[in-house]
C-alpha positions in Angstrom: 81.4 107.4 -116.3 77.6 106.7 -117.0 78.3 105.2 -120.4 80.6 102.9 -118.7 77.8 101.8 -116.1 75.5 101.3 -119.0 78.0 99.0 -120.9 78.7 96.8 -117.9 74.7 96.3 -117.4 74.4 95.5 -121.0 77.0 92.8 -120.6 75.9 91.6 -117.7 72.4 91.3 -118.9 73.3 89.6 -122.4 76.3 87.2 -120.9 73.3 84.6 -121.2 72.5 85.8 -124.5 73.7 83.3 -127.1 71.7 81.5 -129.9 72.4 77.9 -129.9 75.5 76.6 -132.1 74.8 74.0 -134.4 78.6 74.0 -135.5 79.4 73.6 -131.7 76.7 71.0 -131.1 78.1 68.7 -133.6 81.5 68.8 -131.8 79.9 68.0 -128.7 77.7 65.2 -130.3 80.5 63.5 -131.8 82.5 63.7 -128.4 79.4 62.4 -126.1 76.7 61.1 -128.2 78.1 59.3 -131.2 79.6 56.3 -128.7 75.9 54.9 -128.9 73.7 57.2 -131.7 74.4 57.9 -135.1 73.0 60.5 -137.4 73.0 58.4 -140.6 69.6 57.5 -142.0 68.7 53.8 -141.6 72.2 52.9 -139.4 71.9 52.1 -135.8 74.8 51.4 -133.1 74.1 50.8 -129.3 70.6 53.5 -129.5 68.5 54.5 -132.0 69.7 56.5 -135.0 68.9 60.3 -134.4 68.7 61.1 -138.2 65.3 63.1 -138.9 64.9 63.2 -134.9 63.0 66.8 -135.4 61.3 65.7 -138.3 59.5 62.7 -136.8 55.6 62.7 -136.3 54.9 63.9 -133.9 58.0 66.2 -133.8 59.8 65.6 -130.4 59.4 69.0 -128.0 62.9 70.8 -127.7 62.3 70.9 -123.9 61.4 67.2 -123.4 64.4 66.4 -125.5 66.5 68.6 -123.4 65.1 67.1 -120.1 65.9 63.5 -121.5 69.7 64.3 -122.6 70.0 65.8 -119.0 68.2 63.2 -116.8 68.8 60.0 -119.2 66.5 57.4 -119.6 66.5 53.4 -119.6 69.9 52.6 -120.9 70.8 56.4 -121.8 73.0 57.9 -119.1 72.2 61.3 -118.1 74.7 64.2 -119.1 73.5 67.3 -116.6 77.2 66.6 -115.1 78.9 66.8 -118.2 77.0 68.9 -120.4 76.1 72.9 -119.8 72.5 74.1 -120.8 74.0 75.9 -123.5 75.7 72.7 -124.7 72.7 70.6 -124.4 70.9 73.3 -126.6 73.8 73.2 -129.0 73.3 69.7 -129.5 69.8 70.2 -130.0 70.4 72.8 -132.5 72.5 70.4 -134.6 69.9 67.5 -134.3 67.7 70.0 -135.8 69.8 70.2 -139.0 70.3 66.4 -139.5 
């Protein structure tokens, strides 16, 4: 019984413990971002290319990037009602690989 309680407690505590997934992020990027953005260097659609986004100088802050995706800016629509925080983190993890 004691082991069962500890297992349940650990499961509850770690339910939010996940590492952002670039593999999931690429799928989300293709479903939600590719309409306007590309990750191809030197290429542009309706919005700027995000190729090398996290290699820019100065390096963009992931927290500010998260807020930008959640709340939108200018012509960029907000995604707070379409993507969870974990999904936004996945998109950011993907962008870090590009």
